[in-house]
N, C-alpha and C positions, 0 to 999 in steps of 0.2 A: 936868511936861514929858513930851511924847510920847516913847515908846521903842519899840524893836523887841522884841516879846514872843517868847520861844522856847518852842515847844510840841513835845512828842513824841506821835506817834500810833502806838499799838500795839493788840494784840488777839489773838484766836485765829486759827487757820488758816481761810482763806477767809471771814472775817467781813466783809470789805469795806473793809479799811484803805486800799487804793489808790483805791477809789471816793470815800471820804471826802476823801483828799488831792487828788484831781482837782477836787472841788467847791471845796475851800479855794483851790486855784490859780485856778479860774475867778473866784472872788470877789476875788482880788487878793493872796493870801498868797504868800510865797516858799516854795517846797516843794523839799525834797531827799529822795531815797529811798535808804535804806541799801543796799537790794538793787542799785540802779544804781551806787552807789559801789563795792560789792564787784565787780560785773561789770566796771567800768572798770579797777579795780586788778588783777583777775585777767587782764586783757587787756594792760595796759601797765606795771604796776609790777614791774620785773625782780627786785627784792629779794624781794617777796612771792611771786612766781611760783616762785622758787628755794626759798623756805622751805616752800611748799606741796608742791613736788616732793620735798624732803627728808623731809617728814612722811609723805606718802602714796605715794611711789614714782613713777617716771618714766612709768608707764602712765596717769597722769592728764593727761599731755601728748599732744595729738593734733595733729600738724603744727606742733609748736612752741608750741601754744596750750593753755591749760588747758581741759579738757573738764568742764563743770559737772555733766553727768550722771554721768560717771565718779566725780567727787568725791561726789555724792549717794549713789551706789550703795555707796561705801565707808563713809561716815560715818554714814548713818542706820541702819546695822546695828550700829554700835559707838559708844555714847555717849562712851566715853573718848577715842576719836580725834576725834569731833566737838568735844569740849571743847578738845582741843589745837589743832584748826584754828581754833576761835573765838578762842583766845588770840592767834593770829597776825592774824586779820582785824579783830577789834573795835577795837583801838587805831587802826588805819588809818582805819576808818569814823568814829570819834569825832573824830579829827584833821581829817578832811575836813569834817565837819559844823561843827566849831568854826571852821575857816578860813573857810568860806562865810559863817557868821554874823558873824564879826568884820569881814569885808570889807564886808558890807552896813551894819553899824554905822558903820564908818569913812566910808562914803559918805553917812551921815546918814539912812539909810532908817528909816522907822517902820512900825508895823502889826504883822503877824504872820509869823513864820518857823516853818515846820512841818517836822519831820523824821519821816519814816515809818520806824520801826524795829520790824520784826516781833518780834524776840526781845529787846526792851528789858529785861524782867524776867529772862529766862533767862540773859542774858549778864552780868548783874550790873553793867550800866553805871550810872554814878552818876545817880540821878534828880535830884540837886541841880543837874545841868548844865542842867536845863530849868525854866522858870517854871511850866509846867503839863504834866500827863500826861493824855492823852485815850485812853480804851480803847474800841475798837469791839467790840460784841457781836452775836451772832446765834445762834439755836438750832442745836444740833449737826446736826440733820437737814437744815437749810437749807445749812449749811456743807458738808456732804457732797455735796449736789447741785451746789454751785458749784465744788467742788474738781476740778481737772483731773488725774485720776490714779485709781489703783485703790483699793478699800476698804482693802486691806492697807496701802498706802502712807499713806493718810489716818490710819488708826489708829496706825501707827508714829510718824508725825510728831506726832500728838496726845499720844502717850505721852511724848514728849521735852519737851513744853511744860508750863509751870505751868498749873494749871486756871484757866479764865476767871474763875471766881468770886473767886479770889485776886487776879487782876489788877484786877478791879473794885474790890476793897477798897482798893487803893493808888492808884486813879485820882482825879484832880481833877474830871474830867468823863467821862461815859459816853454814847456814841452807840449806840442800838439799831438795827441794820440788819436789821430783821425784817419789813419791809413793802416798799413799792415805792421807786423812785428819788426820787419827789416827796417822800415822807415823810422820806427820808434827807437830801435837799437842804434841807428846812425846818429840820431839827435842826442841820445844819452851818452854815447861814446865820445862825441865831440865835446859835450859839456864836461864830462869826466876829465878829459885831457886838459880843459881850461881850469877846472877847479882844483885839481890835485897838485898844481904847481906851488 
């Protein structure tokens, strides 16, 4: 019987996770982004907004809204605070991913459901929640070129993440984003055909 496969897409900083998910979406997969879920909840989820304010201070609120840059400035210099923030955010993200997946299943949808979760391994989210884990890789020099920010910011964020080689060891599938878009698209298309069965 056909079913809806649930896959997580993760990888290193600026490896091209979003590009991979874009291609999956164009091919017909249902795609959800953890970053978008976080953004939505930090804009509208009053309980989460209050919890973040209690943790980080009222200066992360600008005009009554959470300022994501203010949060980043605080947490990326302090792994302990980042860890506390993630404890607030990750359950909200997983609940939303699970809700959306369940809804599609109840509607009888089949094929592939893809969740883009940049910090899947770092956040210790249960890998068992997914049928397959896909890791997107790229050489560090290429990631640095793609990264929108300073070298210092890039290195700091890299230091907070599990090395890419470790993620690859735990992956069911690896997509190498080290050439052009056509090469990437070919890999994603081939994987899509495998997973949607």
